[in-house]
Each structure stands twice: as C-alpha cells, then as structure tokens.
C-alpha positions in Angstrom: -0.5 -12.8 -22.6 -1.9 -13.5 -26.0 1.5 -12.5 -27.5 3.9 -14.8 -25.8 7.3 -13.3 -24.9 10.3 -14.7 -23.2 11.4 -13.1 -20.0 13.2 -13.3 -16.7 14.9 -16.5 -15.6 14.4 -18.2 -12.2 17.0 -18.7 -9.5 17.1 -20.9 -6.4 19.7 -21.4 -3.6 19.6 -23.7 -0.6 22.2 -23.8 2.2 21.8 -26.7 4.6 22.9 -25.3 8.0 23.4 -28.5 9.8 25.6 -31.5 9.1 24.5 -33.7 6.2 23.9 -36.6 8.6 21.2 -34.6 10.4 18.9 -34.5 7.4 19.3 -38.2 6.7 18.4 -39.0 10.3 15.5 -36.5 10.5 13.9 -36.8 7.1 14.9 -40.4 6.3 16.6 -39.6 3.0 20.0 -38.5 1.6 18.1 -36.6 -1.0 16.6 -33.9 1.3 18.4 -31.0 -0.4 17.8 -32.4 -3.9 14.1 -32.9 -3.3 13.7 -29.3 -1.9 15.6 -27.8 -4.9 13.4 -29.8 -7.3 10.3 -28.3 -5.7 11.8 -24.8 -5.8 12.5 -25.1 -9.5 9.3 -26.8 -10.5 7.3 -24.1 -8.8 9.3 -21.5 -10.8 9.2 -23.3 -14.2 7.0 -20.5 -15.5 10.2 -18.5 -15.5 12.2 -20.6 -17.8 11.6 -23.6 -20.1 14.5 -23.3 -22.5 16.9 -25.0 -20.2 17.8 -25.6 -16.6 20.8 -26.3 -14.4 21.9 -27.2 -10.9 25.1 -27.2 -8.9 26.0 -28.6 -5.6 29.0 -28.1 -3.3 30.1 -30.4 -0.4 31.7 -29.0 2.7 35.0 -30.3 4.2 35.4 -33.4 2.1 39.0 -34.8 2.0 41.3 -33.9 -0.8 41.1 -36.3 -3.7 37.2 -36.4 -3.6 35.0 -34.4 -6.0 33.2 -31.6 -4.1 31.5 -29.6 -6.9 28.9 -31.3 -9.1 26.9 -29.7 -11.9 24.2 -30.8 -14.3 22.6 -28.8 -17.1 19.9 -29.7 -19.6 18.1 -28.4 -22.6 15.8 -31.3 -22.7 12.1 -30.7 -23.4 11.5 -31.0 -19.7 14.9 -29.9 -18.4 14.1 -29.9 -14.6 12.7 -33.4 -14.7 15.7 -34.5 -16.9 18.2 -33.2 -14.4 16.7 -34.7 -11.2 16.2 -38.0 -12.9 19.9 -38.1 -13.6 20.7 -37.2 -9.9 18.4 -40.0 -8.7 20.0 -42.4 -11.2 23.4 -41.6 -9.7 22.2 -42.5 -6.3 20.5 -45.7 -7.4 23.6 -46.8 -9.3 26.0 -46.0 -6.4 23.9 -47.7 -3.8 23.5 -50.9 -5.8 25.3 -53.4 -3.7 25.9 -50.7 -1.0 22.4 -50.5 0.5 23.9 -50.6 4.0 25.5 -47.2 3.3 22.3 -45.4 2.3 22.2 -43.6 5.6 25.9 -43.1 6.1 26.6 -39.4 5.4 30.4 -39.7 5.3 30.4 -42.6 2.8 27.8 -40.9 0.7 29.7 -37.7 0.5 32.9 -39.4 -0.4 31.3 -41.7 -3.1 28.3 -40.0 -4.6 27.9 -36.6 -6.3 25.1 -34.2 -5.2 25.5 -35.0 -1.6 26.6 -31.5 -0.6 25.2 -28.9 1.7 25.0 -26.0 -0.7 22.6 -26.2 -3.7 22.0 -23.8 -6.6 19.3 -24.0 -9.4 18.6 -22.0 -12.5 15.8 -21.9 -15.0 16.6 -20.4 -18.4 14.5 -18.3 -20.7 16.9 -17.5 -23.5 16.5 -13.8 -24.6 19.8 -14.1 -26.4 22.0 -16.8 -27.8 21.2 -20.3 -29.1 19.4 -22.8 -26.9 22.5 -24.8 -26.2 23.7 -26.4 -23.0 26.7 -24.0 -23.0 24.3 -21.1 -22.5 22.6 -22.7 -19.5 23.5 -21.6 -16.0 25.1 -22.3 -13.5 28.4 -21.2 -14.9 31.5 -22.7 -13.3 35.0 -21.1 -12.9 37.4 -23.7 -11.8 40.7 -23.7 -9.8 42.8 -26.2 -7.9 42.4 -23.9 -5.0 39.1 -24.5 -3.3 38.5 -20.9 -2.3 39.0 -19.7 -5.9 36.3 -21.9 -7.4 33.2 -20.0 -8.3 29.7 -21.1 -9.5 27.3 -18.4 -10.7 23.7 -18.3 -12.0 21.5 -15.3 -12.5 18.4 -13.6 -13.7 20.0 -10.7 -15.4 20.7 -8.6 -18.4 23.5 -6.0 -18.5 23.2 -2.9 -20.7 26.9 -2.2 -20.8 28.4 -5.5 -21.8 30.9 -3.8 -24.2 32.2 -1.6 -21.4 32.5 -4.6 -19.0 34.3 -6.7 -21.7 36.8 -3.9 -22.3 37.5 -3.7 -18.5 38.2 -7.4 -18.4 40.7 -7.0 -21.3 42.3 -4.0 -19.5 42.8 -6.3 -16.5 44.8 -8.6 -18.7 42.1 -11.3 -19.2 41.1 -12.8 -22.5 37.3 -13.5 -22.3 36.1 -16.2 -24.6 32.9 -14.4 -25.5 31.4 -10.9 -25.4 28.1 -11.7 -23.5 26.9 -10.6 -20.1 27.1 -14.2 -18.7 30.8 -14.4 -19.3 31.6 -10.9 -18.3 29.7 -11.2 -15.0 31.3 -14.5 -14.2 34.9 -13.4 -15.0 34.5 -10.0 -13.3 33.4 -11.6 -10.0 36.0 -14.4 -10.5 38.8 -11.8 -11.0 38.0 -10.0 -7.7 37.6 -13.3 -5.9 41.1 -14.2 -7.0 42.4 -10.8 -5.8 40.6 -11.2 -2.5 42.3 -14.6 -2.1 45.6 -13.0 -2.8 45.0 -10.1 -0.4 44.2 -12.5 2.5 47.1 -14.8 1.5 49.6 -11.9 1.7 48.2 -10.9 5.1 48.6 -14.3 6.7 51.4 -16.0 4.7 54.1 -15.3 7.3 51.9 -16.4 10.2 50.4 -19.7 9.0 51.8 -22.5 6.8 49.9 -24.6 4.1 47.6 -26.4 4.3 46.3 -24.5 7.4 46.7 -21.3 5.4 44.0 -22.4 3.0 41.5 -22.6 5.9 42.6 -19.2 7.2 42.0 -17.7 3.7 38.5 -19.1 3.6 37.7 -17.8 7.1 38.8 -14.3 6.2 37.6 -13.8 2.6 35.3 -10.7 2.5 32.6 -11.5 0.0 31.0 -8.1 0.4 34.2 -6.5 -0.8 34.4 -9.0 -3.7 30.9 -8.1 -4.8 31.4 -4.3 -4.4 34.5 -4.3 -6.5 32.9 -6.6 -9.1 29.5 -5.1 -9.4 30.0 -1.3 -8.9 30.1 -0.7 -12.7 27.3 -3.1 -13.7 24.4 -1.4 -15.4 21.3 -3.6 -15.7 18.8 -5.6 -13.8 20.1 -8.6 -11.9 19.5 -11.1 -9.1 22.6 -13.3 -9.0 23.3 -16.3 -6.9 26.9 -17.6 -6.4 28.7 -20.3 -4.5 32.4 -20.6 -3.8 34.3 -23.9 -3.7 34.6 -23.7 0.1 30.9 -23.3 0.7 30.3 -19.6 1.1 27.3 -18.4 -1.0 25.5 -15.2 -1.9 22.6 -13.7 -3.7 23.1 -10.1 -5.0 20.3 -7.8 -6.2 20.7 -4.8 -8.4 20.6 -1.3 -6.8 17.1 -0.5 -8.3 15.7 -3.8 -7.3 14.6 -4.5 -10.9 14.9 -8.2 -10.7 13.2 -10.0 -7.8 14.9 -12.1 -5.0 13.4 -13.5 -1.8 14.8 -15.5 1.1 13.8 -17.5 4.1 16.0 -18.8 7.0 15.6 -21.0 10.0 18.0 -23.2 12.0 18.1 -25.8 9.3 18.2 -23.9 6.0 18.7 -20.6 4.2 16.8 -20.6 1.0 16.5 -18.1 -1.9 14.2 -17.9 -4.9 12.9 -15.5 -7.5 9.3 -15.9 -6.2 7.8 -16.2 -2.7 5.3 -19.0 -3.6 8.1 -21.4 -4.5 9.6 -21.0 -1.0 6.2 -21.2 0.6 5.4 -24.5 -1.1 8.8 -26.1 -0.8 9.3 -25.4 2.9 5.7 -24.8 4.1 6.4 -21.5 5.8 4.2 -18.4 6.3 4.5 -15.7 3.7 5.3 -13.3 6.5 8.5 -15.2 7.2 9.8 -14.7 3.6 11.8 -11.6 3.1 12.8 -9.6 0.1 16.5 -9.0 -0.6 16.9 -5.3 -0.5 18.1 -3.4 -3.6 21.8 -3.0 -3.7 22.2 -5.6 -1.0 23.6 -9.1 -1.0 22.5 -12.0 1.3 25.9 -13.5 2.1 26.2 -16.9 3.7 29.5 -17.9 5.1 31.1 -21.3 5.1 29.6 -22.1 8.5 26.0 -21.3 7.4 25.8 -17.9 9.1 24.1 -15.3 7.0 23.8 -11.5 6.8 22.2 -9.0 4.4 24.9 -6.4 3.4 24.9 -3.4 1.1 27.5 -4.0 -1.7 26.5 -1.1 -4.1 24.6 2.1 -3.2 20.9 1.6 -3.7 19.0 4.0 -6.0 15.3 4.7 -6.3 13.5 1.3 -6.3 12.1 0.4 -9.7 11.2 -3.3 -9.4 9.7 -4.7 -12.6 5.9 -4.1 -12.8 5.6 -6.8 -15.5 6.4 -9.3 -12.7 3.2 -8.2 -11.0 1.1 -8.0 -14.2 2.1 -11.3 -15.9 5.4 -13.1 -15.1 5.2 -14.2 -11.5 2.8 -16.7 -10.2 -0.5 -15.2 -9.0 -0.5 -17.6 -6.0 1.6 -14.9 -4.2 -1.2 -13.1 -2.3 0.2 -9.6 -3.0 0.4 -10.3 -6.7 -3.0 -11.8 -6.7 -4.6 -8.7 -5.2 -2.6 -6.4 -7.4 -3.8 -8.2 -10.5 -7.4 -8.0 -9.3 -7.0 -4.3 -8.6 -5.7 -3.8 -12.2 -8.9 -5.4 -13.5 -11.1 -3.4 -11.2 -9.5 0.0 -12.2 -10.4 -0.6 -15.8 -14.2 -0.4 -15.2 -14.7 3.3 -16.0 -13.0 3.0 -19.4 -14.9 -0.3 -20.2 -18.3 1.2 -19.3 -17.6 4.2 -21.5 -16.6 1.9 -24.4 -19.8 -0.1 -24.2 -21.9 3.0 -23.7 -23.0 1.6 -20.3 -25.0 -1.1 -22.0 -24.4 -4.0 -19.6 -27.5 -5.8 -20.6 -26.1 -6.4 -24.1 -22.5 -7.1 -23.1 -20.7 -10.4 -22.4 -17.4 -10.4 -20.4 -14.6 -12.9 -20.8 -10.8 -13.2 -20.8 -8.1 -14.7 -22.9 -6.7 -17.7 -20.9 -5.1 -18.1 -18.6 -2.8 -15.4 -17.1 -5.5 -12.7 -17.5 -7.9 -14.7 -15.3 -7.1 -12.9 -12.1 -7.4 -9.4 -13.7 -10.8 -10.7 -15.0 -11.9 -11.5 -11.5 -11.0 -8.0 -10.4 -13.0 -6.6 -13.4 -16.0 -8.6 -12.4 -15.7 -7.3 -8.8 -15.6 -3.8 -10.2 -18.7 -4.4 -12.3 -20.5 -5.7 -9.1 -19.4 -2.5 -7.3 -20.8 -0.4 -10.1 -24.1 -2.3 -10.1 -24.4 -2.0 -6.3 -24.1 1.8 -6.7 -26.8 1.7 -9.4 -29.1 -0.3 -7.2 -28.6 2.1 -4.3 -29.3 5.0 -6.6 -32.5 3.4 -8.0 -33.8 2.8 -4.4 -32.8 6.4 -3.3 -34.5 7.8 -6.4 -37.7 5.9 -5.4 -38.5 3.7 -8.4 -42.3 3.3 -8.3 -42.8 0.2 -10.4 -42.1 -3.2 -8.8 -41.2 -4.8 -12.1 -38.5 -2.2 -12.8 -37.1 -2.5 -9.2 -36.9 -6.3 -9.6 -35.0 -5.9 -12.8 -32.5 -3.5 -11.2 -32.0 -5.7 -8.1 -31.7 -9.0 -10.0 -29.4 -7.9 -12.9 -26.0 -9.6 -13.0 -23.2 -9.1 -15.5 -23.1 -11.7 -18.3 -19.9 -13.7 -17.8 -18.9 -16.5 -20.2 -15.7 -18.4 -21.1 -15.6 -17.6 -24.8 -11.9 -18.5 -25.4 -10.1 -21.7 -24.7 -6.6 -22.6 -26.0 -6.2 -26.0 -27.7 -2.8 -26.9 -26.2 -2.7 -30.0 -28.4 -2.7 -28.0 -31.7 0.7 -26.9 -33.1 1.0 -24.4 -35.9 3.6 -26.4 -37.9 2.5 -25.3 -41.3 5.0 -22.8 -42.8 3.1 -21.8 -45.9 1.8 -18.3 -45.2 -1.5 -18.8 -47.0 -2.3 -21.8 -44.9 -0.6 -20.8 -41.6 -2.8 -17.9 -40.7 -5.9 -20.2 -41.0 -4.2 -22.7 -38.8 -3.2 -20.1 -36.2 -6.8 -19.0 -36.0 -7.8 -22.5 -34.8 -5.3 -22.7 -32.0 -8.1 -21.3 -29.8 -11.6 -22.8 -29.4 -14.7 -20.7 -29.0 -17.9 -21.1 -27.1 -20.8 -20.7 -29.6 -24.5 -19.7 -29.2 -24.0 -17.5 -26.1 -23.8 -14.2 -28.1 -26.8 -12.4 -29.4 -25.7 -11.8 -33.0 -25.5 -8.3 -34.1 -26.6 -7.0 -30.7 -24.1 -8.0 -28.1 -20.8 -6.4 -27.2 -18.0 -8.7 -26.2 -15.4 -7.5 -23.7 -12.3 -9.7 -23.5 -9.5 -9.1 -20.9 -5.9 -9.7 -21.8 -3.0 -9.0 -19.4 -1.0 -7.1 -22.0 -0.8 -6.5 -25.7 2.8 -6.5 -27.1 2.8 -7.1 -30.8 -0.9 -7.5 -31.5 -0.2 -10.4 -33.9 -2.2 -13.0 -32.2 -5.2 -10.7 -31.8 -5.1 -9.9 -35.5 -4.4 -13.3 -36.9 -6.4 -15.4 -34.5 -8.5 -14.0 -31.6 -10.4 -11.3 -33.3 -11.4 -13.5 -36.3 -12.4 -16.2 -33.8 -14.6 -13.8 -31.8 -16.1 -12.3 -34.9 -17.5 -15.8 -35.8 -19.7 -15.5 -32.8 -21.5 -12.5 -34.4 -21.0 -9.7 -31.9 -21.8 -6.1 -32.7 -18.6 -4.8 -31.1 -15.4 -6.5 -29.7 -13.5 -4.6 -26.9 -10.0 -5.9 -26.1 -9.0 -4.8 -22.7 -5.3 -4.8 -21.6 -4.7 -4.8 -17.8 -1.2 -3.4 -18.7 -0.6 0.1 -20.2 0.6 0.6 -23.8 4.0 -1.0 -24.4 6.0 1.8 -26.2 9.6 1.2 -25.4 12.0 -1.8 -25.4 13.2 -3.6 -22.3 16.8 -4.2 -21.6 16.8 -5.8 -18.2 15.7 -9.4 -19.0 12.5 -9.4 -21.0 12.6 -10.3 -24.7 11.2 -7.0 -25.9 14.2 -5.4 -27.5 13.1 -4.1 -31.0 10.8 -1.1 -31.7 9.2 -2.7 -34.8 7.7 -5.4 -32.6 5.5 -3.1 -30.5 2.0 -2.4 -31.7 2.1 0.8 -29.6 5.1 2.1 -31.5 3.5 1.1 -34.8 0.4 3.1 -33.8 2.6 6.2 -33.1 4.2 5.8 -36.5 0.9 5.7 -38.3 -0.4 8.7 -36.4 2.7 10.7 -37.4 2.1 9.8 -41.0 -1.7 10.5 -40.8 -0.9 14.0 -39.5 2.0 14.8 -41.8 4.5 14.8 -38.9 7.0 12.2 -40.3 9.8 14.8 -40.1 9.8 14.1 -36.3 11.2 10.6 -37.0 14.3 12.1 -38.8 14.7 14.7 -36.0 14.7 12.1 -33.3 17.0 9.9 -35.3 19.5 12.7 -35.7 19.4 13.4 -31.9 20.0 9.7 -31.1 22.9 9.4 -33.6 24.5 12.5 -32.3 24.1 11.4 -28.6 25.6 8.0 -29.4 28.5 9.5 -31.3 29.3 12.0 -28.5 28.9 9.4 -25.7 25.9 11.3 -24.3 23.2 8.7 -25.1 22.8 7.9 -21.4 21.5 11.4 -20.6 18.1 11.3 -22.2 15.5 9.1 -23.9 15.0 11.0 -27.1 12.4 8.6 -28.5 9.8 9.8 -26.0 9.2 12.8 -28.4 7.5 10.5 -30.9 4.6 9.8 -28.4 4.2 13.3 -27.0 1.8 14.6 -29.8 -0.8 11.9 -29.0 -3.1 11.1 -26.2 -3.5 7.8 -24.6 -6.9 7.4 -26.2 -5.6 8.3 -29.7 -3.0 5.6 -29.5 -5.5 3.1 -28.3 -7.9 3.9 -31.2 -5.0 3.6 -33.7 -4.0 0.2 -32.3 -7.6 -1.0 -32.7 -7.5 0.0 -36.4 -4.1 -1.7 -37.0 -5.2 -5.1 -35.5 -8.6 -5.2 -37.1 -8.7 -7.4 -40.2 -10.2 -5.7 -43.3 -12.9 -8.4 -43.6 -14.0 -8.3 -39.9 -17.7 -7.7 -39.4 -17.6 -6.4 -35.8 -16.4 -3.0 -34.7 -13.2 -3.3 -32.7 -12.0 -1.1 -29.8 -8.9 -1.4 -27.5 -8.9 -0.3 -23.9 -5.5 0.0 -22.1 -4.7 0.4 -18.5 -3.4 3.8 -17.6 0.1 4.2 -16.1 -1.5 6.1 -13.2 -3.8 3.2 -12.4 -0.9 0.8 -12.7 0.9 2.6 -9.9 -2.2 2.6 -7.8 -2.5 -1.2 -8.2 1.2 -1.9 -7.7 2.5 0.9 -5.5 5.7 -0.9 -4.4 6.7 -1.9 -7.9 7.1 1.2 -9.9 9.4 0.0 -12.7 7.5 1.2 -15.8 10.1 2.0 -18.5 8.4 -0.1 -21.2 5.3 2.1 -20.8 6.8 5.5 -20.0 10.4 5.3 -21.3 11.7 6.3 -17.8 14.6 3.9 -17.5 16.0 3.3 -14.0 19.7 3.2 -15.1 21.7 5.3 -17.6 22.2 2.2 -19.7 18.5 2.1 -20.4 18.6 5.4 -22.2 21.6 4.2 -24.2 19.7 1.1 -25.3 16.4 2.9 -26.2 18.3 5.4 -28.3 20.4 2.7 -30.1 17.2 0.6 -30.6 15.6 3.5 -32.4 18.7 4.0 -34.6 18.6 0.3 -35.4 14.9 0.7 -36.4 15.5 3.7 -38.7 18.5 1.9 -40.3 16.6 -1.4 -40.8 18.9 -3.4 -38.5 17.1 -6.4 -36.9 19.4 -6.7 -33.9 18.9 -5.9 -30.3 20.7 -2.8 -28.9 22.6 -4.3 -26.0 
C-alpha cells in the first residue's frame, strides 16, 4: 500500500499437550515451546512492529515457585529483543548447572519460561502511546491460581464507554477507559464469579487445598466468556490463559478478526494467519482450521480442547482488507484471491488506455501489490489469447500481420523501487516534499516519451498523499503520455472501527472527492443535512440504527468519484494526464467470496456500533475535531 496504515495485531498461542520432559527428550532442547512461539511471531511480524509480548504458564509447579512469566518490549525489533532475553535467562541459570539442562523438574522450578502454555502478541498501536504498558499480554493477578488471567488480543471495541460504565456499576474502579482494560477486567470479573460459584458448590464437600484443584476442574470457561463478551461490540480475536493452565481463543460473532488453529497429540496452536502455523509446525494447510465466528477454542488444564459457541454468531463479515493487503500472500487462498482481484480489473484498464497495449507499460508499486499485478498480467494474456483466436477466425490474409498478432506480449517493467535506506527526516515543508519524492527509485529509458501510457497497480489508495507527493512526480519524470493508477481495492469511503487505523473522514481521498463533487454541483447543503441527522441520532441514542453518511456518496457514480480522485492527486505542474481505476465492490466479492466485510467501501457495518462510529466520525469532521470516534 503506497499510503502506509497501521492495522490489526497478531496473536499466537501454543499449548504443549504432553509433559515438559517429553519435548526435552524428543527434540533435545528445553526451549521447544519458546522456539515455536518465536517462529509463529516472526512469521506474523507484518501484523505489528510497534511492540510485542509473550507470556508463559507452568502447570502443577509446587507452591512457592513462580508459574507465570511475561516479557514485553517496544524495542526496534521487539520479537528478537524478547527471545534474546528468554535465551539469556536459560544461559545464566544453566551456568554451573549444565547437568540439569535436560531435567524438566529442575528447569521448571528454577527457570522462567519453562511452562507448557505459551502466548504471544504483536502490536500495531492504533491508539495510545507506544509504551510498554500498552503492549499485550495483559496480566490480572491473584494469589489464587485459578483467578489469574493473561489476555492478549487483536481487537477494537466500538462501545468502550458502555463497557466502562458496566464495570463501574459492578463496583469496579477501572484504571483507564480503553478497550484493553475493559476487556481484561470484564473477563476477569466473571472469572472471579465463576470461581466463587464453583467454590460455593463444593465448599462443604472438599477441604483446602484439595478444593482449589476441584475448582480448576469444574470452572466453565464457556460460561465465563458468554457472560463477559455478550455485550461486546467490535471485531476481536482474543487469546487468554488462566493461572491453572486452561486457555482459550475467542472470535467475534461476525468473524471480523481472523483466528486459525491446528492440533495434534503434541500441541494445540493458534495464530492470526495460517502460513505462520504452516511454517512453524510443517503441517498441511488442510489440517489448519478456522475458529468459527462467535465460537471459542477452549483448552482445559489437561490439554483437551473443544470449539464452543459463546455468543450467537451473526452474518459472517470477515475483513476483506486481510485478503487485499494485511495477511501474508503465502496463504494459497489469499494468493489466489489477490491474483483474481488483479485479473478482474482488466476491462476497466483496457478502456482507460483505449485498448492501446502496444504503447502501454505495466508495473506495480512494491511490494504488496505484486500478487495483484501477477493476476493483472494473467488477465492481459487471457485478453490477448482471445484477440489471437479472433484474428485467426476472421482469417487474416497477411502473414506479417498474423505474426505481429501471435507474437505480441504486454510490456511489463519494474518502474518503481523503494529505497529502504532513505529516511524522510527533514521537517521543513519546502524541502520535505522533495525528499519524499526520492524515497522511490525509478527505472529510466524504458518509456517512449510522450507516447506511452504507464499503468501502475497499487493494492489500495487511502489518503493519496504518497501518490501526490512522490509517485506521480517520479513517474512523470519518465515522460509518459498518461499515468493510470490502478487500485486492486475499491474506493475507501468510510472509517474502520474494528482494528485498522482509518478512523477520520478527512484522511480519505474518496471522501475528499465526494466533498469536491458536492461543491462543484452546488449541493453543499447535503453536508449540513447529514450533519443534522447524525447529531440528532446521537443525542436520541439512535445512532446505531443507520449510517447517515452514505447519503453523501449517493449522488455520484463510481466513475465520477474515480475521476475526481485523479484530479485531486494530480500536481498542478505534472505533464502527463492522470487517471485512477478502482476495483468495484462487486468484483471484490467475486474475488473474495468468503470474506465479505466491506464497510470501509460500502458503509455497511456488521455491528450496530459501526453505525454509531461512522455518524460520530462525520460529526467530528464537521466540527473540526481531530479525534477518533470510538
């Protein structure tokens, strides 16, 4: 994506299902779990580079020994930083105790991070400072093992105020009004209540300390999650561990945020992306399952697992941006979907270049658009194959013309390469734009000046700033007649509130285009009309019923908005003509039929809280408030 945005975090969970000694004997290391978690996290580092954290729980260690360990980091390379510290702990503890390196009992009683239950988290901070206190996992401690809770998640809640008020009504005093705290404390509260319920049930039958074990055997985590999460509004995939070793991953009822798992007789493993599990455990993709929306994968203290419904699922609306951009394209399904997105753009591209393939060069903006580019090239080849067939069927008489038709290939070049060494540290505006324009390198002398079209594929266009300040100027230096920027994603018109850092209307080039079209046509009164509707809905508590902002886009066609976007991003001194081609929503659903979450393109939010957020976001825009609406 040429306009970088922050987005969903990454989660990982590993439950070793056999005794710790088993892994030492079979794999020759006491760090089997740590090594696997490291792989899971490194293979998902695309999901979060602001910070990372891990936690580990030991099963059945004697009282007086630490059984929960946690490290978090906001280092420049946080995952590496954390696991270097874990390895350092091992080296330090084994210095002078090398004979104990394969003794599971000694290791667990003397070294941290020797437990059977592991959790990892990668953070992309869409809210809050990049401080270690904001890094997951979050820990809620108690002197009762079964009341300890560790939670990490890939989530954003739209109703944080409501959840905060409920905690206060329960008698709690939360330390902050953020979704991380409210989620942790909500689950923790009902975990405490579940402990008390089981305690009351068995207190006359068993005595301490046996009663503690009985409580752990009879805690109902499905019940805890149902009572905790039934009033959550948002997108979430949460992993949790209790102090006694039970664990869970819970997915929102619309399946907005992703979660996958694999299990065999040695491990149960969970991650945000399938390729991470595939790589870390060398398993077939067919063995990796998706946690169903509204369900939780619950693993008990003995390592037995079951997928259970904890909230009623609603229509599945898993995030299509995962497929377009965020997740790794090494997932075969995502790879094919991205290629299909590129292929489906061919009719629009051909129309924009007036079918002049001979004088058109095709390229892409590195690197996440590469797969869509491959699909576009396949689409071009399919088009040419049809043209060749038509030429033969029509009976071309001249051998020279037939040779030209049969031998023609699309002109494909790598025109754009990002210089990762260059940093735009200059803050003076007059100099910074020039510096930004040199973050990318270009390939010269492959464009016929004043004659060629240049088609450049991007995976999405959010703000358009990089195009305007850098890429278009850079391409213009090559001397093309026309530059066509192609987005494999549809027009981004509405904010996200489920984990992507796209929360303010003023940031979207698609919204800016609608504003300019309204002004061009003298329809600016529609802004005040929609503003009034949003304010009234918020004041009366009805903002969840409807997305009123949709009305601002209704007067315009897809093509009119694309044309206006092209005008906005074109610098006044550019020589080439500029056009923008966007994917259609219809084609998005053709390419990604099982991932229909499209609210950023259509305004059709999967939860009531989404409508509240979009209406508040528009009010904020009209009132000049530069804050997010949730």
